[in-house]
N, C-alpha and C positions, 0 to 999 in steps of 0.2 A: 309165606309167612309160616311160622313155628307154631304148631300146635302145643300149647303148654301142658294140655292133659296128657297127650302121647309123650311130651318130652319127661314129665315126672315118671310116667311108667318105664321109659327106657333108662332113666337115671336109678330107679328102684332095681333094675335088673343087675346092677352092681350092688350086690347085697351089702358088702361092707364100704364104710366111709372111705373116703380116699382125699388125695391132694387136690382134687376139683369140685368135691362133692360132700357134703354134711348133710345129715337129718337130724331133725328135734321133734321131740312130741308137742313142744309149745313155744312161744316165744314172748318174753316179757320186757316190754320197754320202758316200764315205769320207774323202776329203782335202779339206784345208782350201780350196784353190782352186776344187775342183768345188762344193763346199757354197756357197763364195761366190758362184760364178756361177749356181747355181740360185736362191739368194735373190734375186740381182739380177732375173732373168726372172719370178720372182714378184711382186716389188715392182712392176716394169714392167708386167705384165700387169693387176694390180690396178689400178694409177691410171689405165690407159687404159680401162679397163672398170668404171666405178664403180656401174652398175646392171645388169649383166649377167654371166654367167659367161665365163671364157676357159680356153684349154687348151692343154696341152701333149702331143702325141702321141710316144711313145718307141718304137723299134724300126722306124723308117722310114728308108728310104735317102734321103739329102737331095737328091741330083739325079734320080734316076729316080721318087720317090714309091713305089718298091716296099715292099711289107710284109717287113721282115727279122726281125723278132721279137727279143725280149729274154727272159730269164731271169725266171721267177715271183719277184715281189719283194713280200714281205709285210710290210713295214715301216709299222706301225700307229703308229709316233711320229713320222711325218714333221711332223705338227702341232706337235710339241714344239720341233723345229728351227726352224719358222715363227716360233712366239711367242717363242723366246728371243732371235731377233735382230732382229725387224721390230716396230716400233711400229705400231699400228692394224693388225694382222696380219690379212689375209684367211683365210678357211676354206680349207683345201687337201687335196683327198683324192686319194691314188694308188689307180686301179683295174687289175686284170689282164684283158685282154680277149682271148679264145681266137679264132682264125680258122680254118675248116677247111683253108687251104691252108699253115697253117704246122705244124711238127712239133709233136708232142703237148706236149714241155716248153717250147716257146715262146709268149710271148704278145705282144702289143702293149700297152705301158703308156698309161695315160689319166690325166693331172694335170688335174684341176677346180680353177680358183681363183675363188673368191667373194668380191670385195671387201666391205671392212667399211663403204663408203661414206665413209670418210675417207682422207687422204693416208697411202699406207704409205711407211715409210722406215726405214733401218737405225737401229737403238738399241744397236748394238754392233760396233764395227770387225771386220773378218774379212778377211784376206788383203790385197788391195790397195784394199780399200773400206772407208771411214772411217763412223764414227759420224755419223748426220745425212744422209747420202746419200740422195738422191730420184732414182728410176728411172722412166722412161716409155717405153713401146713406141710407137715412132714407126716405121710400116712395119712392116719385118721385124726393125727393130734394137731393142735396150733401151740406152738412153742415160742417162747421169748428166745431170741438169738442175739449175738453181739454185733455181726457184721452180715450183709449179704450181698451176693453177685446174682442178679436176676437172670435166670435161666429157662428156657422154654421146654417142657417136657411132656404137657397134656394136648397141645393143639390138634393134633391128629386125632386123638381119641374123642374129644369134644366135637370136633367137626363132624366127625362120623355119626356121632350121637344127634347132633341136630339135623344132619340130613335125613336120618331115619324118623324124624319128628315133625318134617314138612306137612303141612296140611293138604286135603285133598277133596275133591267133591264128596267122595263116601263119608268121609269124616264130619264135613260139614252138613251133610243131610241129616246125619245120625244126630249131631248135636243138635239141630232145630227139632228133631222128633223127641229127643232126651227132654229137652226145655219145655216143649208142650206137653208130654206126658206128665212131668212133675207138677204142672200150674194148672191142672183140671178144676181144682177147686176156688180158683179166683175168676173174678166176672170178667177180666181181659187178659189174654194172652195172645202175642202176636211176633211175627218177624218182619224186618225192614231191611231192604237192600239198598246201600248206599255206593253210587260210583260204580254198579255192577261189580264190585270185588269185595264188600263188606258186608256181613249179613249180622245184624244185631237183633237179639231177641229181647222182648221186655213182656212182664206181667206185674198186674196189680189188681188190688179190689178198689172198684170203682166208688166215688163219693161224689155227689153234687152238693154243692153249697152255694145258694142262691143261683147265679150264673155261672159260676166257676166249677171246674172239675179237678178234683184231687183224687190221687190213689194212695191206698196203704199196702203192706206186705209187697212193696215194690222190689223187683227182682230185675237186674239188666245184666247180659251177657254179650259179648263180642264172640260169635261162634267161630269164625276163622281161627283164632287163637285159644278158644276155650278159655276164656278170662271173665270172670266175673266183675264188672265195673261198679256195680252198686246193689247192697242189700240193706233193707231196713224192715223191720216187722211191726215197728208201732206208728212211725212218723206218717205225715201226710205229704205227698210230692205231686208237684204240678210238672206236667210233662209237656214239651214242646218239640214238634217235628219239622225240619226243613229239607230242602234237597241235600244240602251239606253238613246238617248237623242235626245233634239230637242233644237236647238240652233238658235237664231237671233242675228245678227248684225245690228243695226240702225245707219243710217247715216241722217245727217240733212243739208239741203239745205241753205246756207247763200248768200245774194247777196253781192257781192265783184267785184270791178273793173268791173263793167258794165255786169256783168254775174253772174249766179249761181255755187256756189262751193260745193262740198259736203265733210262733215267732219264725220269722224267715231265718233258715240257719245257713245255708250254701247254695250256691248255683254252681252246677257241674255242666260245662260244653265238652261234648265230644265232636270234633270238627275232622270231617273226612276230607282227604286232600286229593288232587288228580294223580298226584305222582304214587299212589298205592300206598300212602303213609297215612297216619292219623295222630291227631294231637289232643290230649288231654288239658283242659285249663278249670281252674275252679276259683271261686271268690266266696268268702266268709261274708256272710251278710248281718250276721247276728247282733243285736244291739240289746244290751241287758236290761232288764226290768228294774227298774229304781223304786225302793222303798224307803220310808223313814226309819231311823236307827232303832226306835223303840218298837216298831211293827217287827223288823226283822229279829229282834231279841225274842220277842213273843214266839215267832215261828220257830226259831232256833230251840226255844226251851221246850215246846209242845212236840218238835221232832225227836228232842233227847229222850224226853219222857216215853215216847214210844219205842225209840232204840233200846233203851233200858228194859222194857217189858220183852222185847226181843231176846235180849241176852240171859235175862233170867227165864226165858221159856215159859212166861205165862200165857193163859189162853185168852185169844181175842175175841171180842164180841165182833158182831157183822159190821157194825159202823167202824169199828177199830181196824178189821180186816180192809175195808175200802180206803182208809186213811193209810194203810200200810203201803199201798199201790203208789200213794202220792209222796210218800217219804223221800226216794231219789229226787223229785222235782224240788222239794223244800229246802234239801241242802245244797242243791245247785243254786237255788235262789239266795241262799243266806251267803254262799262263797262269793258270788257275783257281787254282793252288796258288802263286802269287806270282812267276813266273818271266815278268817283263814282257817280255824280249827275244824269248819264244815267239811274241808276236804278229806281230812284225817278220818273224821266220823263216817265220811260217804265210803271211803276206801274199806272201812270196817265191815259196813253195812252189807256189802256183797255176799260174803261167805254165810251170812246169817240169813237173808232172803234165798240164798241157793238152796237151803236145808229146809225150805217151806214146803208144805205140801202143793200148796196153790204157787204155781211157777209164773203167774203173770206178774207179780211183785219184782221177779228177778230178771224178767225179760225187760220189763220197764228199767230196772237198774242198769242192764247192759245197754240199752238206748241213751241213757242219760249219761253214761260213761263216755261214749262218744262224744256226747256235745261238750263235756268237760274237756276231752283232750282237743278239741277243733277250737274252742274259745281260749284253751290256756296255751295254744301253740306248742303242745308236748304230744 
């Protein structure tokens, strides 16, 4: 198995970007321009590497090569974006890789691009790029070209990097100890071994509701590959373990009718196979809360009033500060009940909450943004 943390360190040894490796400080897949640029780089890397994998490392300072980190990104639909816009689409995987020197909620993103062996090109226009555009990675630049003959230049180099990144017992043990040391402040942190091959670590703050046990601040890592499979600071998660599988069901608290109600969001299953492989499967469970139109309008108006106070930098009372924590929920509820402009207002809310001294509202915002992305299918 490839240890992804070691792979990233080995890639970073190539300080300059090149035809099989790109690095970025962040990755935005929300706006059309950012999606278009991402698709350009994917096409270019696939075409420059028809017989080996290529990589984009996210969360790296472009000048100093320093690990900066990004937020956990659990978008399992990234392949859908690739397939929708690219002919002869490569297989693309985004993985979250934790590093001991980063804050717990930060990771380095690793995008792995595996070419189909055919010329990748846009099949739909997007932003400034036209249908039929072909891109090629030349040195550290992704360029539009008129025609292309696929050639293999990087296979030996990439294969050597992957060989140097193979996991071993020492790295696995170190990964387990790193994980447990990072989670001394939660009520439960442990490791599990599946099929005598896979080591999975998980941690969370235990919470008992009636006869049910939930966990918040849940962190799950597959230590063999040094990949973070799940991270959530705010949500409640139910955990089930069998001999062959590790199952999480995630619940999100939404403020409704004067109290928090919990909604099942998504079930994730990690199934470990006898042949030394594993498979990830997920199922969206979320069912939107339904309100009458006049009630939704009142919620939207109250939310906008609080939003306006934020933009005007007015002083909040203790009661209003509490409402500020609930504001991301309110915009989500409005959007799910047909108020399209609530999504625009929600996007504007993020930078405003980020600048607040109390960071709890911003943490809540980031959790709700994950829900937006999942239920939107984007």
